[in-house]
N, C-alpha and C positions, 0 to 999 in steps of 0.2 A: 630854301632850306639853308640858305646865307642868308637872309634877313628875320629869319627865328636866333638864329644863331648871332648872328652885330647885335641881334632885341637883348640879350640876352650878354650882350659882355666879353661874348667870345670869340676873338679879334685875330689869334694862332689861325686860324686854319688853312689845309692848306687842300688843293683835290692834286690828284692821281688819277692818272687814268691806265693805268699797271697796276695799281690793286688786282688782285685775284682772290675769291676767297674761293676753300679746297672743296665745294659743294656746289653739285652743281642742279641743284634747283634755285638759286638767285635768277632772280630773273629781271632787277633796276640793279638801282645804286646799294653799291658796300660800301661797310664802311668800317674804319679803327678809330682807334682812341688811344692816344698815347701818356705819356707825363712826362713832360721835354725838361723836366732835371733827372729822370733816374735810366738808364739803360737796360729796363727789363720785356722790354718790345711792347706791344701792343697789350693796353689793359682790356678793353672791351676792344669784339666788334663784333656783326652782322651786316645788315644788308638786307631787303626788300626781297620777297617768289611770291607773286603770281600761282605759282603752277604750285604750293606743294601742298595747299588744301586742295587743290581738284585729285589730287591723287589720292584723301581722303575721303575721297567723295562729294565739295564739296563746292563748287562753279564756282558759287554762289560771290563768293570775297575771295580777295588776297590777302594776303599777310607780312607786316616787316620785324626780324625780328632782330636780338640784341643777346650775345653771354661774354660774359666776366670772369677772368682768370681773378680767385676770390685773393690766390697765394700772393697773384702779384700788386696785385688793388690791396691789398694789405700790409703788404714789405715798403710801397711808394707809399700809403700812409706812416706808417709808422719811421721812415725816413725824411719826416720830413714833420713831427713832430707832431700831428695831427690825432687828438684823441677817437676813439670808437662813439657813438652818437648813447651809449648807453646810460652814462647822465646826465643829458642833455638835455633843455628842457626843449622840446617842439613846438614852432610857433605856424600855424596856420596863415599867408597868406587870401582871403578870401576878394572876390568884384562884384558888383551891385552886377551890373550885364555885359553882354558879348565886347561891346566896346572899350571898356579898361577893363581887358583880359590883356590886350599888351606892356599896358605902364602896369599890372601888374606882377606880369611876370619879370618886365624888367625890375621890379621895385624886390621880386623873390630875387631871383638876380644876385643883385647888392647884397640883402642881407645874407646869402649864404656865404658869398669873397667879406662877411665882417666874424665869420664860423660859427652862423646858427643853423641849428637845424630844421627847414623853412619848406613845409609843403601843400603844397597850389595845383587846382584842380585843371585839368589841360585837355579835360574831354568836352571844356563847353557849356556843365552844370548849370542849374540852376540856385540864385543866390542860397532860397532855403537845405536846397542838397549837398551845400559848399558848407554851410552853418553843420549840418548832421554828421558832414564827411571830418569837422574838425573837433570833435564831443573830446576824444583825446588831446588833444595841442590844450595848453596852461594857456596862449596866447592867442588872437584871432588879430591880423594885420586885417580893414576893412577900407580897400580901393571903393569909395560914394563919388555920384560923379560931383554931388553939390562943393563935398571936399576938397576933392581932387582937381578940381578950377581953378581952385584957390591956395593950390600946391600944399595941400594934407590931406594928411591919413587921418582911421576911425584907430584906435589903439582900446581892445577890447579882454581884461582881464577876465578869463572865464570862469575859473573859480567864486571871485570873490563879485562879478557883477560889473565892472567897474568900468570905466569908459571913457579914454580922452580922445580927441583933436588933438594933432601931432604933426608937426609940421616936415614936408619926407627929407629936409635938407637935415633934420637934429635929427631923426630919427634912422637917418643913415651913421651922424658923430657921436649921437648916446645910446646906438642899440644892444650894448651889450650895458646899460645900468636902467635903460625903458624896459629890459625884457628879464630881470632878475628878483 
């Protein structure tokens, strides 16, 4: 968990062995997420619950769940002056193979920090499936072995079909103009 969050640039993690979520079916890690700039309390909370599926006759898998407080999240976004995604361009970050999943997730997180709406596959699907799922995105950022080894990614405008290789650092410093 720490490695995955650190790769995404999340540094403000705190372990608290005293957190107790109110439901008896949690069987492992529980978590809560807060906006450190507000006093709204936990925005989301959840955890691992392996025994809950058994109550419904499924003992062949476990589960992890999370629920968010919509009102708290909206209040937090508004207090920071952040917009909703209604009028923003969706961008998908795709990766060619499993070895590039971690760098792609890092790139996605850094682009989100720039205020962009970013989608990325977390299930390890094939590149072909990722492309299919990105059909509603205006742009895709492709993390491919050859380009990534030279510090680049491919940006493709899905509506125009044009693509170009861009230095990763330039991707971050010019994100707003590249995707307009």
